[in-house]
Each structure stands twice: as structure tokens, then as C-alpha cells.
N, CA, C and O atoms as a GROMACS GRO file, in nm:
protein
  196
    1MET      N    1  -1.323   0.697   0.373
    1MET     CA    2  -1.275   0.564   0.420
    1MET      C    3  -1.187   0.594   0.552
    1MET      O    4  -1.215   0.534   0.655
    2LEU      N    5  -1.084   0.680   0.549
    2LEU     CA    6  -1.012   0.730   0.662
    2LEU      C    7  -1.116   0.756   0.780
    2LEU      O    8  -1.114   0.696   0.887
    3ALA      N    9  -1.186   0.831   0.753
    3ALA     CA   10  -1.302   0.894   0.850
    3ALA      C   11  -1.376   0.777   0.909
    3ALA      O   12  -1.395   0.773   1.030
    4THR      N   13  -1.422   0.671   0.820
    4THR     CA   14  -1.479   0.564   0.867
    4THR      C   15  -1.422   0.467   0.961
    4THR      O   16  -1.489   0.403   1.042
    5ILE      N   17  -1.289   0.459   0.945
    5ILE     CA   18  -1.189   0.375   1.016
    5ILE      C   19  -1.175   0.445   1.151
    5ILE      O   20  -1.170   0.384   1.258
    6ALA      N   21  -1.168   0.577   1.137
    6ALA     CA   22  -1.154   0.654   1.274
    6ALA      C   23  -1.267   0.637   1.342
    6ALA      O   24  -1.247   0.610   1.460
    7VAL      N   25  -1.381   0.644   1.309
    7VAL     CA   26  -1.519   0.638   1.388
    7VAL      C   27  -1.514   0.474   1.432
    7VAL      O   28  -1.529   0.445   1.550
    8VAL      N   29  -1.498   0.391   1.351
    8VAL     CA   30  -1.510   0.256   1.415
    8VAL      C   31  -1.403   0.244   1.524
    8VAL      O   32  -1.440   0.189   1.628
    9LEU      N   33  -1.288   0.281   1.517
    9LEU     CA   34  -1.193   0.284   1.636
    9LEU      C   35  -1.238   0.355   1.754
    9LEU      O   36  -1.250   0.295   1.860
   10LEU      N   37  -1.265   0.474   1.742
   10LEU     CA   38  -1.346   0.557   1.854
   10LEU      C   39  -1.450   0.486   1.909
   10LEU      O   40  -1.453   0.473   2.032
   11VAL      N   41  -1.558   0.424   1.820
   11VAL     CA   42  -1.657   0.347   1.882
   11VAL      C   43  -1.604   0.244   1.970
   11VAL      O   44  -1.656   0.234   2.082
   12LEU      N   45  -1.507   0.165   1.937
   12LEU     CA   46  -1.462   0.056   1.995
   12LEU      C   47  -1.395   0.085   2.107
   12LEU      O   48  -1.396  -0.002   2.193
   13TRP      N   49  -1.328   0.198   2.134
   13TRP     CA   50  -1.258   0.250   2.235
   13TRP      C   51  -1.361   0.276   2.327
   13TRP      O   52  -1.343   0.226   2.439
   14LEU      N   53  -1.479   0.350   2.308
   14LEU     CA   54  -1.582   0.384   2.388
   14LEU      C   55  -1.660   0.259   2.440
   14LEU      O   56  -1.713   0.264   2.551
   15LEU      N   57  -1.669   0.154   2.367
   15LEU     CA   58  -1.717   0.035   2.402
   15LEU      C   59  -1.629  -0.056   2.506
   15LEU      O   60  -1.664  -0.120   2.605
   16GLY      N   61  -1.525  -0.040   2.457
   16GLY     CA   62  -1.444  -0.108   2.563
   16GLY      C   63  -1.408  -0.049   2.684
   16GLY      O   64  -1.385  -0.119   2.782
   17PHE      N   65  -1.400   0.108   2.689
   17PHE     CA   66  -1.391   0.146   2.799
   17PHE      C   67  -1.504   0.159   2.891
   17PHE      O   68  -1.487   0.149   3.012
   18PHE      N   69  -1.625   0.181   2.834
   18PHE     CA   70  -1.740   0.180   2.944
   18PHE      C   71  -1.822   0.078   2.961
   18PHE      O   72  -1.884   0.062   3.066
   19ALA      N   73  -1.829  -0.008   2.850
   19ALA     CA   74  -1.923  -0.152   2.866
   19ALA      C   75  -1.836  -0.247   2.916
   19ALA      O   76  -1.894  -0.326   2.990
   20PHE      N   77  -1.712  -0.270   2.901
   20PHE     CA   78  -1.644  -0.401   2.959
   20PHE      C   79  -1.528  -0.344   3.052
   20PHE      O   80  -1.437  -0.419   3.089
   21HIS      N   81  -1.532  -0.225   3.086
   21HIS     CA   82  -1.446  -0.182   3.191
   21HIS      C   83  -1.287  -0.214   3.168
   21HIS      O   84  -1.210  -0.246   3.258
   22VAL      N   85  -1.248  -0.194   3.004
   22VAL     CA   86  -1.117  -0.280   2.990
   22VAL      C   87  -1.020  -0.137   3.012
   22VAL      O   88  -1.052  -0.031   2.959
   23THR      N   89  -0.910  -0.152   3.088
   23THR     CA   90  -0.840  -0.020   3.108
   23THR      C   91  -0.700  -0.038   3.054
   23THR      O   92  -0.605   0.036   3.081
   24THR      N   93  -0.695  -0.152   2.970
   24THR     CA   94  -0.528  -0.154   2.920
   24THR      C   95  -0.481  -0.036   2.807
   24THR      O   96  -0.551   0.041   2.741
   25ALA      N   97  -0.354  -0.051   2.811
   25ALA     CA   98  -0.311   0.057   2.725
   25ALA      C   99  -0.345   0.027   2.567
   25ALA      O  100  -0.304   0.110   2.486
   26VAL      N  101  -0.416  -0.083   2.520
   26VAL     CA  102  -0.457  -0.097   2.410
   26VAL      C  103  -0.558  -0.008   2.390
   26VAL      O  104  -0.549   0.058   2.287
   27ILE      N  105  -0.671   0.014   2.474
   27ILE     CA  106  -0.765   0.083   2.433
   27ILE      C  107  -0.722   0.232   2.432
   27ILE      O  108  -0.785   0.310   2.360
   28HIS      N  109  -0.623   0.275   2.504
   28HIS     CA  110  -0.592   0.414   2.476
   28HIS      C  111  -0.509   0.418   2.339
   28HIS      O  112  -0.527   0.518   2.268
   29VAL      N  113  -0.428   0.328   2.298
   29VAL     CA  114  -0.363   0.320   2.161
   29VAL      C  115  -0.470   0.340   2.049
   29VAL      O  116  -0.454   0.431   1.967
   30LEU      N  117  -0.580   0.256   2.044
   30LEU     CA  118  -0.673   0.288   1.973
   30LEU      C  119  -0.747   0.424   1.951
   30LEU      O  120  -0.780   0.456   1.837
   31LEU      N  121  -0.771   0.499   2.053
   31LEU     CA  122  -0.819   0.625   2.062
   31LEU      C  123  -0.708   0.719   2.015
   31LEU      O  124  -0.751   0.829   1.980
   32ILE      N  125  -0.564   0.701   2.004
   32ILE     CA  126  -0.468   0.768   1.989
   32ILE      C  127  -0.469   0.755   1.816
   32ILE      O  128  -0.459   0.846   1.734
   33ILE      N  129  -0.484   0.626   1.796
   33ILE     CA  130  -0.506   0.606   1.658
   33ILE      C  131  -0.593   0.665   1.561
   33ILE      O  132  -0.561   0.708   1.450
   34ALA      N  133  -0.721   0.664   1.620
   34ALA     CA  134  -0.853   0.727   1.581
   34ALA      C  135  -0.844   0.869   1.573
   34ALA      O  136  -0.915   0.922   1.487
   35VAL      N  137  -0.769   0.944   1.647
   35VAL     CA  138  -0.747   1.067   1.653
   35VAL      C  139  -0.658   1.120   1.545
   35VAL      O  140  -0.678   1.217   1.472
   36VAL      N  141  -0.564   1.048   1.548
   36VAL     CA  142  -0.460   1.082   1.436
   36VAL      C  143  -0.506   1.061   1.297
   36VAL      O  144  -0.467   1.139   1.210
   37MET      N  145  -0.577   0.973   1.272
   37MET     CA  146  -0.655   0.946   1.142
   37MET      C  147  -0.740   1.059   1.107
   37MET      O  148  -0.739   1.118   0.999
   38VAL      N  149  -0.819   1.085   1.214
   38VAL     CA  150  -0.928   1.218   1.175
   38VAL      C  151  -0.831   1.331   1.129
   38VAL      O  152  -0.842   1.390   1.021
   39VAL      N  153  -0.718   1.361   1.238
   39VAL     CA  154  -0.665   1.476   1.202
   39VAL      C  155  -0.582   1.468   1.047
   39VAL      O  156  -0.566   1.570   0.980
   40LEU      N  157  -0.542   1.356   1.009
   40LEU     CA  158  -0.473   1.345   0.884
   40LEU      C  159  -0.581   1.358   0.785
   40LEU      O  160  -0.555   1.414   0.678
   41HIS      N  161  -0.710   1.308   0.810
   41HIS     CA  162  -0.818   1.323   0.702
   41HIS      C  163  -0.862   1.480   0.682
   41HIS      O  164  -0.897   1.522   0.572
   42PHE      N  165  -0.856   1.556   0.788
   42PHE     CA  166  -0.865   1.696   0.752
   42PHE      C  167  -0.752   1.786   0.703
   42PHE      O  168  -0.767   1.896   0.651
   43VAL      N  169  -0.618   1.715   0.730
   43VAL     CA  170  -0.514   1.781   0.674
   43VAL      C  171  -0.503   1.761   0.532
   43VAL      O  172  -0.469   1.854   0.459
   44ARG      N  173  -0.531   1.642   0.487
   44ARG     CA  174  -0.512   1.624   0.345
   44ARG      C  175  -0.638   1.670   0.272
   44ARG      O  176  -0.630   1.702   0.153
   45GLY      N  177  -0.755   1.674   0.340
   45GLY     CA  178  -0.873   1.727   0.225
   45GLY      C  179  -0.908   1.640   0.135
   45GLY      O  180  -0.865   1.524   0.133
   46ARG      N  181  -1.006   1.697   0.036
   46ARG     CA  182  -1.047   1.615  -0.067
   46ARG      C  183  -0.951   1.643  -0.174
   46ARG      O  184  -0.907   1.754  -0.204
   47ARG      N  185  -0.920   1.523  -0.230
   47ARG     CA  186  -0.840   1.519  -0.361
   47ARG      C  187  -0.918   1.522  -0.495
   47ARG      O  188  -0.993   1.428  -0.518
   48GLY      N  189  -0.906   1.618  -0.582
   48GLY     CA  190  -0.973   1.624  -0.708
   48GLY      C  191  -0.919   1.522  -0.802
   48GLY      O  192  -0.803   1.480  -0.794
   49ILE      N  193  -1.014   1.480  -0.903
   49ILE     CA  194  -0.992   1.411  -0.993
   49ILE      C  195  -0.886   1.457  -1.113
   49ILE      O  196  -0.865   1.382  -1.208
   0.00000   0.00000   0.00000
């Protein structure tokens, strides 16, 4: 779930940066959030039942 959200945020960042040439701080904040979520996903690892 967390990885999916990170991928969606990363795709939105790429789309906004390259397709629409939006260079506001919001785009970079989305990238930072996506990277943080990916790092948290790998740090937490899989939880057993």
C-alpha cells in the first residue's frame, strides 16, 4: 500500500514536471514525500501475522 502511494506520487511528479512544465515547490514536495515513503517501506519491512 505504501509503495503504491509512493509510485503514484512519483508518477504525478514526473507528469507535472515534464508534461506540464510546472516548477512550483509543490512538485518537489511530492517527490520528497514519495522518496520518504519508499524509504519507510524498506525500513519497516514485511510484518508477519
